[in-house]
C-alpha positions in Angstrom: -170.8 -96.3 -121.9 -169.0 -95.6 -125.0 -169.0 -96.5 -128.5 -167.3 -99.2 -129.8 -165.6 -97.0 -132.6 -164.9 -94.2 -130.0 -161.7 -92.4 -131.0 -162.3 -92.6 -134.6 -162.2 -89.6 -136.3 -163.9 -90.1 -140.1 -164.1 -87.6 -142.5 -166.9 -87.8 -144.8 -166.3 -86.1 -148.0 -169.6 -88.0 -149.7 -173.2 -87.2 -150.3 -176.1 -88.8 -151.1 -176.9 -92.3 -149.7 -174.4 -95.0 -150.1 -171.4 -92.9 -148.4 -173.3 -91.3 -146.0 -175.3 -94.5 -144.9 -171.9 -96.0 -144.2 -170.8 -93.0 -142.2 -173.9 -93.0 -140.4 -173.1 -96.4 -139.5 -169.6 -95.4 -138.3 -171.2 -92.5 -136.5 -173.9 -95.0 -134.6 -171.1 -97.1 -133.4 -169.1 -94.0 -131.7 -167.0 -92.5 -134.5 -166.8 -88.9 -135.1 -167.9 -88.3 -138.2 -167.3 -84.9 -139.9 -169.5 -84.5 -142.8 -168.0 -82.2 -145.3 -170.0 -80.0 -148.0 -169.6 -77.2 -150.0 -170.4 -73.8 -149.3 -174.2 -73.7 -148.2 -174.4 -77.5 -148.4 -173.9 -79.6 -151.2 -175.4 -83.0 -150.3 -178.6 -83.2 -152.9 -180.8 -85.2 -150.5 -181.0 -81.7 -148.9 -183.6 -81.1 -151.6 -185.1 -84.1 -152.2 -188.8 -84.2 -151.3 -191.4 -84.1 -149.6 -191.7 -84.6 -147.2 -190.0 -81.8 -145.4 -190.5 -80.7 -142.0 -189.5 -77.1 -141.3 -187.6 -77.4 -144.5 -185.4 -80.2 -143.6 -185.9 -83.6 -145.9 -186.9 -87.0 -144.4 -184.3 -88.5 -147.7 -181.5 -86.0 -145.9 -182.3 -87.1 -142.2 -182.4 -90.6 -143.1 -178.5 -91.4 -143.4 -177.0 -88.3 -141.8 -177.3 -88.8 -137.9 -174.4 -88.8 -135.7 -172.5 -86.2 -137.7 -171.0 -82.9 -137.1 -171.1 -80.9 -140.3 -168.5 -78.1 -141.9 -168.5 -76.5 -145.0 -165.3 -76.0 -147.2 -164.5 -75.0 -150.8 -162.3 -78.1 -152.1 -161.9 -75.8 -155.4 -159.7 -73.5 -153.2 -156.2 -73.9 -151.7 -157.6 -72.9 -148.1 -160.2 -75.6 -148.5 -158.0 -78.1 -149.7 -155.7 -77.2 -146.9 -158.4 -77.8 -144.1 -158.8 -81.3 -145.4 -155.1 -82.0 -145.4 -155.3 -80.6 -141.6 -158.2 -82.9 -140.5 -156.5 -85.7 -142.3 -153.4 -85.0 -140.1 -155.1 -86.0 -136.9 -158.1 -88.6 -138.5 -158.2 -92.0 -139.0 -160.8 -92.4 -142.2 -161.4 -90.3 -145.0 -164.3 -91.3 -147.4 -165.5 -89.6 -150.5 -167.9 -90.9 -153.7 -166.5 -88.2 -156.0 -165.9 -89.7 -159.9 -162.8 -91.3 -160.2 -160.0 -88.6 -160.6 -161.6 -85.9 -158.8 -160.1 -86.3 -155.6 -156.5 -86.6 -157.9 -157.7 -83.0 -159.3 -158.3 -81.3 -155.7 -154.8 -82.6 -154.8 -156.6 -85.1 -152.2 -155.7 -88.4 -153.8 -154.3 -91.2 -151.8 -150.8 -90.9 -152.1 -151.0 -87.5 -151.1 -152.9 -88.3 -148.0 -150.8 -91.1 -146.8 -147.7 -89.1 -146.8 -149.3 -86.7 -144.5 -150.9 -89.8 -141.9 -149.4 -93.2 -143.4 -152.2 -94.6 -140.9 -155.1 -93.1 -142.6 -158.1 -95.4 -144.4 -158.9 -93.9 -147.7 -162.3 -95.3 -148.9 -163.1 -94.7 -152.4 -167.1 -95.0 -153.7 -167.7 -94.6 -157.3 -170.0 -96.2 -159.9 -167.6 -98.3 -161.4 -164.4 -98.5 -159.6 -161.2 -97.0 -160.1 -160.0 -99.3 -162.5 -161.6 -100.8 -165.9 -162.6 -99.2 -169.1 -165.7 -98.0 -166.9 -163.6 -96.1 -164.2 -164.6 -92.9 -165.5 -168.6 -92.9 -166.2 -170.6 -92.0 -163.3 -173.1 -94.7 -161.6 -176.4 -94.3 -160.3 -178.6 -96.5 -158.2 -181.1 -97.1 -160.7 -178.7 -97.6 -163.6 -176.7 -100.1 -161.7 -179.7 -101.7 -160.5 -180.6 -102.2 -164.3 -177.0 -102.9 -165.6 -176.2 -105.4 -162.4 -179.0 -108.1 -163.3 -181.1 -107.2 -160.5 -184.0 -106.1 -162.1 -183.7 -108.7 -164.7 -184.7 -110.9 -162.0 -187.2 -109.3 -160.7 -190.6 -108.7 -161.6 -192.9 -110.9 -163.7 -193.6 -111.7 -167.5 -196.1 -109.0 -167.3 -194.5 -106.2 -165.3 -191.3 -106.6 -166.8 -188.0 -105.7 -165.1 -188.7 -103.6 -161.7 -185.9 -102.4 -159.4 -186.2 -102.3 -156.1 -188.4 -100.2 -154.1 -185.5 -98.6 -151.6 -182.1 -97.9 -153.7 -180.6 -101.0 -152.8 -177.2 -101.1 -154.3 -176.5 -97.5 -152.5 -177.5 -99.1 -149.1 -175.1 -102.5 -150.4 -172.5 -100.3 -151.2 -172.7 -98.6 -147.6 -172.4 -101.2 -146.2 -169.2 -103.1 -148.0 -167.7 -99.4 -147.3 -168.6 -99.8 -143.8 -167.1 -103.5 -143.4 -164.1 -102.7 -145.6 -163.4 -99.4 -143.7 -163.4 -101.4 -140.2 -161.4 -104.7 -141.5 -158.8 -101.9 -142.5 -158.9 -100.4 -139.0 -158.7 -103.5 -137.7 -155.8 -104.6 -139.7 -154.3 -101.0 -138.8 -154.0 -102.1 -135.1 -151.6 -104.6 -136.2 -149.2 -103.4 -138.7 -149.7 -99.6 -138.1 -150.5 -99.0 -142.1 -153.7 -97.4 -143.6 -154.5 -98.4 -146.8 -156.9 -97.9 -149.6 -160.4 -99.3 -150.3 -162.0 -99.0 -153.9 -166.0 -99.9 -153.7 -168.3 -99.7 -156.7 -171.6 -99.8 -156.8 -171.3 -102.3 -159.9 -169.4 -104.8 -157.7 -171.7 -104.6 -154.8 -174.5 -105.2 -156.5 -173.2 -107.8 -158.7 -172.1 -109.7 -155.3 -175.5 -109.4 -154.1 -176.8 -111.8 -157.0 -175.7 -114.8 -154.8 -177.3 -117.8 -155.6 -179.0 -116.7 -158.6 -175.7 -115.5 -159.5 -174.2 -119.1 -158.9 -176.9 -120.7 -160.5 -176.1 -119.0 -163.8 -172.1 -119.6 -163.0 -173.1 -123.2 -162.8 -175.1 -124.3 -165.7 -175.1 -121.1 -168.3 -178.9 -120.6 -168.3 -179.9 -116.6 -167.9 -182.2 -116.8 -165.2 -185.9 -115.2 -165.4 -187.6 -112.9 -163.4 -189.9 -115.2 -161.2 -191.5 -112.4 -159.4 -192.3 -113.6 -155.8 -191.1 -117.2 -156.6 -187.8 -118.8 -155.6 -185.7 -120.2 -158.6 -184.6 -123.1 -156.4 -187.3 -123.2 -153.7 -191.2 -124.8 -154.0 -193.4 -123.5 -152.4 -191.5 -120.0 -151.5 -193.9 -117.1 -152.3 -196.8 -115.2 -152.0 -200.3 -116.7 -151.8 -203.6 -114.7 -151.6 -205.8 -116.1 -148.6 -209.5 -114.8 -147.9 -208.6 -110.8 -147.2 -205.2 -110.4 -148.9 -201.9 -111.8 -149.1 -198.8 -113.4 -147.3 -195.5 -115.3 -147.7 -195.0 -118.8 -147.2 -191.4 -119.9 -147.1 -191.0 -123.9 -146.6 -187.3 -124.8 -146.9 -187.4 -128.4 -146.2 -189.4 -131.4 -146.9 -190.7 -131.9 -143.5 -191.9 -128.0 -143.7 -193.7 -128.9 -147.0 -195.5 -131.9 -145.1 -196.5 -129.7 -141.9 -198.1 -127.1 -144.5 -199.8 -130.1 -145.9 -201.5 -131.1 -142.8 -202.5 -127.1 -141.9 -203.9 -126.9 -145.2 -205.6 -130.3 -144.6 -204.4 -131.9 -147.8 -202.2 -134.3 -146.3 -201.9 -136.4 -149.7 -199.7 -134.0 -151.6 -196.9 -134.8 -148.8 -197.1 -138.2 -150.2 -197.7 -137.4 -153.9 -194.5 -138.6 -156.0 -194.5 -135.2 -157.8 -193.9 -133.4 -154.4 -191.7 -135.7 -152.4 -188.8 -133.2 -152.5 -188.0 -130.1 -153.2 -186.3 -130.7 -156.6 -189.3 -132.7 -157.2 -191.6 -129.6 -156.3 -189.2 -127.3 -158.2 -190.2 -129.5 -161.5 -193.6 -129.4 -160.9 -194.3 -125.8 -159.7 -196.6 -125.3 -162.2 -199.1 -128.3 -160.9 -198.4 -127.6 -157.2 -198.7 -124.3 -156.7 -202.2 -123.5 -158.0 -203.2 -126.9 -155.8 -202.1 -124.5 -152.7 -203.5 -121.6 -153.7 -207.0 -123.0 -153.9 -206.4 -123.8 -149.7 -205.3 -120.5 -148.8 -208.6 -118.9 -150.3 -210.7 -120.6 -147.8 -209.3 -118.3 -144.7 -208.2 -114.8 -144.0 -204.5 -113.9 -143.8 -204.3 -114.0 -139.7 -205.7 -117.7 -139.6 -203.2 -119.2 -141.8 -200.4 -117.2 -140.2 -201.2 -118.3 -136.6 -201.6 -121.9 -138.0 -198.2 -121.8 -139.8 -196.2 -120.1 -136.9 -197.7 -123.2 -134.4 -196.2 -125.9 -137.0 -192.9 -123.8 -137.2 -193.5 -123.0 -140.5 -191.9 -119.8 -141.9 -194.5 -117.3 -142.8 -195.3 -113.8 -142.4 -197.8 -111.4 -143.6 -197.2 -108.8 -146.1 -197.1 -105.2 -143.9 -197.5 -101.7 -145.4 -195.2 -99.0 -143.2 -197.8 -98.3 -141.0 -198.1 -102.1 -139.6 -194.1 -102.3 -139.8 -194.2 -98.8 -137.6 -196.6 -100.2 -134.8 -195.2 -103.9 -135.3 -194.9 -105.0 -131.6 -191.4 -106.9 -132.2 -190.1 -104.0 -133.7 -191.3 -101.5 -131.2 -189.6 -103.8 -128.3 -186.1 -103.7 -130.3 -186.0 -99.9 -130.8 -186.2 -99.6 -134.3 -188.3 -96.3 -134.4 -186.6 -93.8 -132.5 -187.3 -89.8 -131.7 -184.5 -87.3 -132.0 -184.8 -83.4 -131.1 -183.7 -81.3 -134.1 -182.7 -77.7 -133.8 -184.8 -77.0 -136.8 -187.3 -79.5 -137.5 -188.2 -80.0 -133.8 -188.9 -84.0 -132.7 -187.8 -86.4 -135.9 -188.7 -89.9 -136.0 -185.9 -92.0 -137.5 -185.1 -95.8 -138.0 -183.2 -97.1 -135.4 -180.1 -99.3 -135.7 -180.3 -103.2 -135.8 -176.8 -103.1 -134.3 -177.2 -104.2 -130.8 -173.6 -104.3 -128.7 -174.0 -105.4 -125.3 -171.0 -103.7 -123.7 -170.7 -100.6 -126.2 -174.5 -100.1 -127.6 -175.6 -97.8 -130.4 -176.6 -94.3 -129.3 -178.0 -91.2 -131.2 -175.7 -88.3 -130.0 -176.1 -86.0 -132.7 -179.1 -85.0 -134.6 -178.5 -84.4 -138.7 -176.6 -81.4 -138.8 -177.3 -78.3 -141.0 -174.8 -77.2 -143.2 -171.6 -75.9 -141.8 -172.9 -76.4 -138.5 -169.7 -76.9 -136.9 -167.5 -74.9 -138.7 -166.9 -72.9 -135.5 -165.9 -76.0 -133.5 -163.9 -77.9 -135.9 -162.2 -75.3 -138.6 -161.8 -73.1 -135.7 -160.1 -75.0 -133.6 -158.2 -76.9 -136.3 -156.2 -73.1 -137.2 -156.0 -72.3 -133.2 -154.4 -75.8 -133.1 -151.8 -75.0 -136.0 -151.3 -71.3 -134.6 
């Protein structure tokens, strides 16, 4: 079987996470991805650790499978010429240099479009290629702070908190992947490529979704609610006899079922708690009453009882529990692959399950310049 993006070639000039995450997804879907780095390897994540396995960082492995790798000096005329030759026979080029850098290299969209009118050119920057901050570099942590995400994450006691992963990089990578595929679909009709301008800042703000909508509607600055929900109650963590779990009651029927499970059916008929707007208004009264009941039994007990009554609930699992979760094992979300230096490596699998063109891991995360002879050598052989 072939991948859904078989016969699509991607030139990847990006590094760290947002761009490489995007191109890994494209590679998982069958595209030929050529990772371009400076001589010796210029992706900083190669050195981000520990942990390392035989000198290969876990961070680098997380976002670079299904790629080939070449090294090119973009500050040289020969390096720029190599990229232009590759673009002439490719479908997509993606980079995450600061605004203006590709123009200085002579690899701006107008130049590459003239070489290949069908090229899809994706630029990932911190703040976008327009606006007063277009030249400011962007980093996930800074973007989490500026976008408002940190202002609504945490509690009064903790203060603002970032996500446990570089979530704005991940979101930006996903948006870039969506934009690239949309441009490829449109190209099939028009025959023309186009430029895609994606920024971390825009992507992070888009992730405010309902919280952003709340503010736009009423003009009230939202506060951090910790593990509580701004619009739904009870929708939060609760302490149990032996730990913590999440209860996510989304409607009045589920609330009534929860009250039955907790053996406090009277709360379902309490005028303060009849509807979700009532429960949001009386959050400070309801939550302690429910919390008192959850302390009577362990997490496993409540989890089973909630599942029996179709009440959305789940334990808070650490990574050991996640990796050993039977559901995730059945979905092939943890895979192994051989690496020529690191040996057998374990990776998180793809969530994309396609019936006719399934995702496959064909290439290990490459070493710097591993495919120079194959790609650059063939390139100049064809152009003799």
